[in-house]
C-alpha positions in Angstrom: 217.4 151.9 154.6 217.9 155.6 155.4 215.2 156.7 153.0 212.8 154.2 154.6 213.5 155.1 158.2 214.1 158.8 158.9 215.7 158.0 162.2 218.6 156.4 160.3 219.2 159.5 158.1 222.2 161.4 159.6 222.7 163.7 156.6 221.1 166.8 158.3 218.6 167.8 160.9 216.0 165.3 162.2 213.1 164.6 159.8 210.4 165.4 162.3 207.5 165.5 159.8 208.2 161.9 158.8 209.1 160.2 162.1 206.5 157.6 163.2 206.3 155.3 166.3 206.9 152.3 164.0 210.3 153.7 163.0 211.7 153.6 166.5 212.4 150.0 167.4 213.8 149.0 164.0 216.2 152.0 164.1 217.4 151.3 167.6 217.7 147.5 166.9 219.8 148.2 163.7 222.1 150.7 165.4 222.7 148.5 168.5 223.6 145.6 166.2 225.8 147.8 164.1 227.6 149.2 167.2 228.1 145.8 168.8 229.7 144.5 165.6 231.8 147.6 165.2 233.1 147.4 168.8 234.1 143.8 168.4 235.9 144.7 165.2 237.8 147.6 166.9 238.8 145.4 169.8 240.0 142.7 167.4 242.8 145.0 166.1 246.3 143.8 166.8 247.2 147.1 168.5 248.6 149.3 169.8 245.4 151.2 170.5 245.4 154.9 169.7 243.0 157.8 169.7 242.5 157.4 165.9 241.9 153.7 165.8 239.7 153.4 169.0 238.4 156.5 170.6 237.5 158.3 167.4 235.5 155.5 165.8 233.8 154.8 169.1 232.6 158.4 169.2 231.2 158.1 165.7 229.3 155.0 166.7 227.9 156.7 169.8 227.0 159.8 167.9 224.8 157.9 165.4 223.0 156.2 168.3 222.5 159.5 170.0 221.2 161.2 166.9 218.6 158.4 166.3 217.5 158.1 169.9 217.6 161.8 170.7 214.6 162.8 168.5 212.6 159.8 170.0 213.1 161.0 173.6 212.4 164.5 172.6 209.1 163.7 170.8 208.1 161.5 173.7 208.4 164.6 175.9 206.8 167.2 173.6 204.3 165.2 171.5 203.4 162.3 173.7 201.0 159.6 172.4 200.2 156.1 173.4 202.0 154.6 170.3 205.1 156.7 170.7 205.2 156.0 174.5 205.0 152.2 173.8 207.8 152.4 171.2 209.9 154.5 173.6 209.4 152.2 176.5 210.1 149.1 174.4 213.6 150.5 173.6 214.6 151.5 177.1 215.6 148.0 178.3 217.5 147.4 175.0 219.5 150.7 175.4 220.1 150.1 179.1 221.4 146.6 178.4 223.7 147.9 175.6 225.2 150.7 177.8 225.8 148.4 180.7 227.4 145.8 178.4 229.6 148.6 176.9 230.7 150.1 180.2 231.5 146.7 181.6 233.5 145.5 178.6 236.8 144.6 180.1 238.6 144.5 176.8 237.4 148.0 176.0 238.5 149.2 179.5 241.9 147.6 179.1 242.3 149.2 175.6 241.3 152.6 176.9 243.7 152.2 179.9 246.5 151.3 177.5 246.0 154.6 175.7 246.1 156.4 179.1 249.3 154.6 180.1 251.0 154.8 176.6 253.3 157.4 175.0 250.5 158.9 172.9 248.6 160.3 175.9 251.0 163.1 176.5 250.8 164.2 172.9 247.0 164.4 173.0 245.4 167.8 173.6 243.8 168.6 177.0 240.2 167.9 175.8 241.2 164.5 174.4 242.9 163.6 177.7 239.8 164.5 179.6 237.7 162.3 177.3 239.9 159.4 178.2 240.0 160.1 181.9 236.2 160.6 182.1 235.7 157.4 180.2 237.9 155.4 182.6 236.0 156.9 185.6 232.7 155.9 184.0 234.0 152.3 183.5 234.7 152.2 187.2 231.3 153.7 188.1 229.6 151.1 186.0 231.3 148.3 188.0 234.1 147.2 185.6 235.9 145.7 188.6 232.9 143.7 189.9 232.7 139.9 189.7 230.4 138.5 187.0 227.3 138.0 189.2 227.5 141.5 190.5 228.0 142.9 187.0 224.8 141.1 186.0 222.9 142.5 189.0 224.2 146.0 188.1 222.7 145.6 184.6 219.4 144.5 186.0 219.2 147.5 188.4 220.1 150.0 185.7 217.5 148.6 183.3 214.8 148.6 185.9 215.7 152.2 187.0 215.4 153.4 183.4 211.9 151.9 183.1 210.9 153.3 186.5 212.0 156.8 185.6 209.9 156.7 182.4 206.9 155.4 184.4 207.3 158.2 187.0 207.2 160.9 184.1 204.3 159.2 182.5 202.3 159.2 185.7 203.0 162.9 186.3 202.0 163.8 182.7 198.9 161.7 182.7 197.7 162.9 186.1 198.3 166.6 185.0 196.2 165.9 181.9 193.5 164.0 183.7 192.3 166.8 185.9 190.4 170.0 184.8 187.7 172.2 186.2 185.0 173.5 183.8 183.2 176.7 185.0 180.2 178.0 183.2 180.0 181.2 185.3 182.6 183.9 185.8 181.6 184.3 189.4 184.3 182.1 190.7 187.0 183.8 188.6 186.9 187.2 190.2 190.4 188.7 190.4 191.8 186.7 187.5 193.6 189.0 185.0 192.2 189.2 181.4 195.1 187.1 180.1 194.2 184.2 182.4 190.5 184.5 181.6 191.2 184.5 177.9 193.4 181.4 178.2 190.7 179.6 180.2 188.1 180.5 177.6 190.4 179.4 174.8 191.0 176.1 176.6 187.3 175.5 177.0 186.6 176.2 173.3 189.4 173.8 172.3 187.4 171.0 174.0 184.1 172.2 172.5 182.9 173.7 175.8 181.3 177.1 176.7 182.7 179.1 179.6 186.1 178.6 181.1 188.4 175.6 181.6 191.1 175.5 184.3 193.8 172.8 184.2 197.0 171.9 186.1 199.3 173.2 183.3 201.3 176.0 184.9 200.0 178.9 182.7 196.5 178.0 183.9 197.3 177.0 187.5 199.6 179.8 188.5 197.3 182.8 187.8 194.5 181.1 189.9 196.9 180.7 192.9 198.1 184.3 192.6 194.9 186.3 191.7 191.7 184.3 192.3 189.7 185.9 195.1 187.6 182.7 195.5 189.5 180.8 198.3 187.7 177.5 197.6 188.8 177.7 194.0 192.4 178.2 195.0 192.1 175.3 197.5 190.6 173.0 194.8 193.4 173.7 192.3 196.1 173.5 195.0 194.8 170.1 196.3 194.9 168.7 192.7 198.3 170.1 191.9 199.9 169.1 195.2 198.6 165.5 194.9 199.4 164.8 191.3 200.6 161.2 190.8 199.8 160.4 194.4 197.2 158.1 196.0 195.0 160.9 197.1 194.8 162.7 193.7 191.2 163.7 193.1 191.1 162.3 189.5 192.1 158.9 190.6 194.9 156.8 192.2 195.9 154.9 189.0 198.9 157.2 188.5 200.2 156.9 192.1 204.0 157.2 192.1 204.4 156.1 195.8 205.5 152.6 195.0 207.6 153.8 192.0 209.5 156.2 194.3 210.1 153.6 196.9 211.5 151.2 194.4 213.7 153.8 192.8 215.2 154.7 196.1 215.7 151.0 197.0 217.5 150.3 193.7 219.6 153.4 193.8 220.9 152.4 197.3 221.6 148.8 196.1 223.5 150.2 193.1 225.6 152.4 195.3 226.4 149.6 197.7 227.2 147.3 194.8 229.9 149.8 193.8 231.2 150.1 197.4 229.8 153.6 198.0 228.1 154.0 201.4 225.0 155.5 199.8 223.6 156.9 196.5 224.5 160.5 197.5 228.2 159.6 197.6 227.9 157.7 194.3 226.2 160.7 192.7 228.9 163.2 193.8 231.6 161.1 192.2 231.0 163.1 189.0 230.3 166.5 190.5 232.3 169.5 191.8 231.4 169.0 195.4 233.8 166.6 197.2 231.2 164.7 199.4 227.7 164.9 200.8 229.0 166.5 204.0 230.4 169.4 202.0 227.0 169.9 200.3 225.1 169.7 203.6 227.4 172.3 205.1 226.8 174.5 202.1 223.1 174.2 202.2 222.8 174.6 206.0 225.1 177.6 206.0 222.9 179.3 203.4 219.9 178.2 205.4 221.3 179.8 208.6 221.7 183.1 206.7 218.3 183.0 205.0 215.9 181.4 207.5 215.7 184.3 210.0 214.8 186.7 207.2 212.4 184.2 205.7 210.7 183.9 209.0 210.2 187.7 209.2 208.9 187.7 205.6 206.3 185.1 206.5 205.3 186.9 209.7 204.7 190.1 207.7 202.7 188.1 205.1 200.6 186.4 207.8 199.9 189.8 209.5 198.9 191.4 206.2 196.6 188.4 205.3 194.9 188.6 208.7 194.5 192.4 208.8 193.8 193.2 205.2 192.4 190.0 203.7 190.5 188.6 206.7 192.5 185.3 206.6 193.0 184.3 210.2 195.1 181.3 209.2 197.3 181.5 206.1 196.9 178.1 204.3 199.2 176.9 201.6 196.6 177.9 198.9 196.5 181.4 200.3 200.3 182.1 200.2 200.5 183.0 196.5 197.4 185.1 196.6 198.3 187.0 199.8 201.9 187.5 198.5 200.6 189.0 195.3 198.2 191.3 197.3 201.1 192.4 199.6 203.4 193.0 196.7 200.8 195.2 195.1 200.1 197.1 198.3 203.8 197.6 199.0 205.2 198.3 195.6 202.1 199.0 193.5 203.3 196.4 190.9 202.1 193.0 189.7 203.2 190.5 187.1 200.1 191.4 185.1 201.0 195.0 184.9 204.4 194.0 183.4 203.1 191.3 181.1 202.0 193.7 178.2 205.6 194.9 178.0 207.0 191.4 177.4 205.4 190.3 174.1 207.2 187.4 172.5 207.7 189.6 169.4 210.0 191.9 171.5 211.5 189.5 174.0 212.9 186.9 171.6 214.5 189.4 169.2 215.8 191.4 172.2 217.3 188.2 173.7 219.1 187.6 170.4 220.4 191.2 170.2 221.8 190.8 173.8 223.6 187.6 172.8 224.9 189.2 169.7 226.3 192.2 171.7 227.9 189.9 174.3 229.4 187.2 172.2 229.9 188.6 168.7 227.5 186.2 167.0 224.4 186.8 164.9 221.1 184.9 165.0 218.6 184.5 162.2 215.4 182.5 161.5 216.2 179.3 159.7 214.3 178.6 156.5 212.8 175.3 155.4 213.5 173.3 158.6 211.1 170.5 159.6 209.5 170.9 163.0 207.3 168.7 165.2 204.5 171.3 165.9 203.3 174.4 164.1 204.3 176.6 167.1 208.0 175.5 166.9 210.5 177.9 165.4 214.1 177.2 164.2 217.1 179.5 164.1 220.7 179.6 163.0 223.7 181.2 164.8 226.5 182.6 162.8 230.0 183.5 164.0 231.7 186.9 163.6 233.2 185.5 160.3 229.7 184.9 158.9 230.1 181.1 159.0 227.2 179.0 160.4 228.1 178.0 164.0 225.0 176.3 165.4 221.2 175.8 165.1 218.4 175.6 167.6 214.7 175.1 168.0 212.3 177.0 170.2 209.1 175.2 171.5 207.8 177.8 173.9 204.1 177.2 174.7 202.3 174.9 177.0 199.9 172.4 175.3 198.3 169.0 175.8 200.6 165.9 175.7 203.7 168.0 176.4 205.8 167.4 179.6 205.6 170.4 182.0 208.6 172.5 182.9 211.4 174.0 180.8 214.6 172.4 179.5 217.4 172.5 176.9 218.6 169.3 175.3 221.1 168.4 172.7 219.8 167.4 169.2 223.2 167.1 167.7 226.6 167.5 169.4 229.6 169.4 167.9 232.3 167.0 166.8 235.0 166.8 164.2 234.4 164.1 161.6 236.3 162.8 158.5 233.8 164.9 156.5 234.4 168.1 158.4 232.8 169.8 161.4 229.4 168.6 162.7 227.7 171.7 164.1 225.8 171.6 167.4 222.0 171.8 167.4 219.8 172.4 170.5 216.2 172.0 171.6 214.9 174.7 174.0 211.5 173.8 175.4 209.3 175.9 177.7 205.6 175.9 178.9 204.7 179.5 178.6 201.3 181.1 178.2 200.4 180.8 174.5 199.0 183.6 172.4 195.4 184.4 173.1 193.2 185.6 170.3 195.0 187.9 167.9 197.5 189.1 170.5 201.1 187.8 170.5 202.2 185.6 173.5 202.6 187.9 176.5 205.2 186.7 178.9 205.4 187.3 182.7 208.8 188.6 183.8 209.3 185.1 185.4 208.8 183.5 182.1 211.3 185.9 180.5 213.8 184.8 183.1 213.1 181.1 182.3 213.6 181.8 178.6 217.0 183.5 179.4 217.9 180.5 181.7 217.2 177.9 179.0 219.0 180.0 176.4 222.0 180.1 178.7 222.1 176.3 178.6 221.7 176.5 174.8 224.6 178.8 174.4 226.8 176.5 176.5 225.9 173.7 174.1 226.0 175.7 170.9 229.0 178.0 171.2 231.5 175.3 172.2 234.6 175.1 170.1 235.6 171.7 171.4 235.7 169.0 168.7 235.0 165.8 170.7 231.4 165.1 171.6 232.1 163.6 175.0 233.3 167.0 176.3 231.8 169.6 173.9 229.2 171.9 175.1 227.5 170.8 178.3 228.8 167.2 178.0 231.5 166.4 180.5 230.6 169.4 182.7 230.1 168.5 186.3 226.4 168.5 187.1 226.7 171.0 189.9 228.3 173.5 187.5 226.1 173.0 184.5 223.6 175.6 185.7 226.3 178.4 185.7 225.6 179.8 182.2 221.8 179.4 182.6 221.6 181.2 185.9 224.1 183.8 184.7 221.8 184.8 181.8 218.9 185.4 184.2 220.7 188.3 185.8 220.4 190.3 182.6 216.6 190.4 182.9 216.8 192.9 185.7 219.2 195.4 184.0 217.6 198.6 182.5 219.8 198.4 179.3 218.6 194.8 178.7 215.0 195.7 179.3 215.3 198.4 176.7 216.3 195.7 174.3 213.7 193.1 175.2 210.7 195.0 176.5 208.1 197.1 174.6 204.3 197.4 175.1 202.7 195.1 172.6 200.3 197.8 171.4 202.3 201.0 171.6 205.9 199.6 171.5 206.7 202.0 174.4 209.5 200.9 176.7 208.8 200.1 180.4 208.3 203.5 182.0 211.0 204.5 184.5 208.6 204.7 187.4 207.4 201.2 186.7 211.0 199.9 186.3 211.9 201.5 189.7 208.9 199.7 191.3 210.0 196.5 189.6 213.5 196.7 191.0 212.2 197.7 194.4 210.1 194.5 194.4 213.0 192.3 193.0 213.9 190.7 196.3 210.3 190.5 197.6 210.2 187.3 199.7 213.6 186.3 198.4 214.5 184.6 201.6 211.3 182.6 201.5 212.1 181.5 198.0 215.6 180.6 199.1 214.6 178.4 201.9 212.1 176.7 199.6 214.9 175.8 197.3 217.0 174.7 200.3 214.1 172.4 201.3 214.2 170.7 197.9 218.0 170.3 198.0 218.2 169.1 201.6 215.3 166.7 201.1 216.9 165.2 197.9 220.3 164.8 199.4 219.1 163.3 202.7 216.7 161.0 201.0 219.6 159.4 199.1 222.2 159.7 201.8 220.1 158.3 204.7 218.2 155.5 202.9 218.0 152.4 205.0 216.7 149.2 203.4 215.3 148.0 206.8 213.2 151.2 207.2 212.2 151.8 203.5 211.9 155.2 201.8 210.5 157.3 204.7 209.8 160.0 202.1 207.2 162.0 204.0 208.8 161.5 207.4 212.1 162.8 206.2 210.5 165.7 204.4 208.9 166.8 207.7 212.4 166.7 209.3 213.8 168.9 206.6 210.9 171.3 206.9 211.5 171.5 210.7 215.1 172.6 209.8 214.5 175.2 207.1 210.8 175.8 206.1 208.7 178.7 207.1 205.6 177.7 205.0 204.3 174.3 206.2 202.1 172.6 203.5 199.1 170.6 204.7 199.3 166.9 205.5 197.7 165.9 202.2 200.5 167.5 200.1 202.4 164.9 198.2 204.7 167.0 196.0 207.5 164.3 196.0 205.3 162.1 193.8 205.7 164.7 191.0 209.3 165.8 191.8 210.5 164.9 188.4 213.9 166.5 188.7 215.1 163.9 191.2 213.0 160.8 190.1 213.1 161.2 186.4 215.3 164.1 185.4 218.9 163.4 186.3 219.1 165.5 189.5 219.1 162.6 192.0 221.3 163.7 195.0 222.0 166.7 192.8 219.2 169.2 193.3 221.5 171.3 195.4 223.3 172.1 192.1 220.9 175.0 191.5 222.1 176.8 194.6 225.7 175.6 194.2 225.9 176.9 190.6 224.1 180.1 191.6 227.2 181.1 193.7 229.2 180.7 190.5 226.7 182.5 188.2 226.1 185.5 190.5 229.9 185.9 191.0 230.5 185.6 187.3 227.8 188.2 186.6 229.6 190.5 189.1 232.3 190.9 186.5 229.8 192.4 184.1 228.5 194.7 186.9 232.0 195.9 187.4 232.9 196.4 183.8 229.5 197.3 182.2 226.6 195.0 181.5 227.3 194.9 177.7 231.1 195.1 178.1 232.4 193.3 175.0 235.8 192.4 176.5 234.1 190.7 179.5 231.7 189.0 177.2 234.5 187.7 175.0 236.3 186.4 178.2 233.1 184.6 179.3 232.7 183.1 175.8 236.3 181.8 175.6 236.8 180.7 179.2 233.3 179.3 180.0 231.1 178.7 177.0 233.7 177.6 174.4 235.6 175.2 176.5 232.5 173.3 177.6 233.4 170.1 179.5 237.0 170.0 178.3 238.4 171.0 181.7 237.2 171.1 185.3 234.5 173.7 185.8 236.5 175.3 188.7 239.4 175.9 186.3 237.1 177.5 183.8 235.5 179.8 186.5 238.9 180.8 187.8 240.2 181.5 184.3 237.3 183.9 183.8 237.1 185.5 187.2 240.8 185.3 188.2 240.0 183.8 191.6 237.9 181.2 193.4 234.1 181.7 193.6 232.7 183.7 196.5 229.2 183.7 198.0 228.8 187.4 198.5 227.3 188.2 195.1 224.6 185.6 195.5 223.6 187.0 198.9 223.7 190.6 197.5 221.6 189.6 194.4 219.1 187.8 196.7 218.9 190.7 199.2 220.1 188.5 202.1 222.5 189.9 204.6 226.0 188.4 204.4 
């Protein structure tokens, strides 16, 4: 069976070259049947239940299912096709039904509770105890105590939500792919840097066209918004991007997510009420660091009160500059990026394009690896003979100080057709101890950077470098864990609003001179960034930082209020509530046609529902944690070792606050975040 179906081969890394859509349903069906039979057999034991005779075999069953389904979800995101999408969607209801059935299994709940109440519990290590406590919490959050008819309704809601999340993602991807603008003259492209022009010409050639092709993929969209002198061109791209998957999208309304969003919010509210939570925000926070929605709102509003006055001044300066220097009497949303870039160049004589030649992939990636080796005492080498899903993908091995293999990972860094936008890290294989020895962790790290153009290596913007460091921080959290139980190893079991700590922590290194000397070098001359250019780069670091902060606060407040204030009698009120949030924190008011919630994948398809605030919440932790390196020295080995042992290695085996305090020696403070952002305390 394993030889016939690569998804059922667990002997090594996924066999990507052999996985086909027709393998998906048979593999999932076989494993679900196997797991159901295995669970029944475990619960038929005479008892008493123990870690060894219940929790351990359950983990093994779950791991096999994760290792089969994981590559399917991954390929659906990075190599989407009609056949794979159909196979993926066919399995969602089956998996949803299985997990609901599992989490509502009263016999399993009683067996787990018996271990919690028994003598063995005190003899288990802290990570094992957290596995059991988390499991009991998850039983309760899945409605273990509900009467039969409400349990059935819970299952129906979860199943429909899984399908709606997939549909939301598909609509965003399909709309993004559906729109393009073919230009046969360079007249409209004045101001665009050579890198963007080269990419547009390459995109046109790939479709058999002469001239230039602009798309809504970020490496194509962003340079137009930042550099194109043609205002009507900026407006055209902005309109298409801001209406993706909405009813007014210029390429058609067939991908409109309006009804999908309304139904998602309706079902989430019903789910929360079913479980006796007042709203979905309260339900979401049951697994997070923050105590309740009021605490989160206070945090966001406090940060808003600090940032908004400065953001207002920044926007006034931008408007005055646009009026006086660019002839733009009214600064529209499609002008903000362009005017900001012009102001930054006028004020600091620096642009992203000036820095781009210093960040070739051929320097950035090896430099990142060297940094990690210095900080955490590991070594990273290219892996040989590993099957990948696309020719651009690279695989690597991480070795410990003792020379033993510790983890593996894949990099899929470039934007391309049929690949979901954004950047993320995901688990391919979780670390766990098995009867055969140690199963090593494996991670996927996926980005959508500008690909190589012509014979040159990929040249990254500094923002792309920060994104790479961010995702690698998530990867390190997953890969450097020393916890032997999958449910709390790596990022598993970490509260959602703390999971961004290692990722945002790593971004800080991108601004340090000593780091830049490792990762940056001109792609032609290999010269480091000149000191004068570095000084201009640092001077511009917090350019419009308050405007950026209030934009993030807008997302966080909108998300939390959307889920906290939902009223079935009034419906979703998405755009109405968004305007209220903007009244509170925004300084840039998008036009009435903007429909960005219809492509806000983080909260409608990506696990951040009533949790988008986590980025700012965790940034307090990450900035404060990086402060320890600023105090001791950026490459200080002792501080790096402490971060490794107290944050990365422990994963989700203890509360995140305990891990932070073990590293920092105190509770987190907001001062470092404000200082790093250039916002007055």
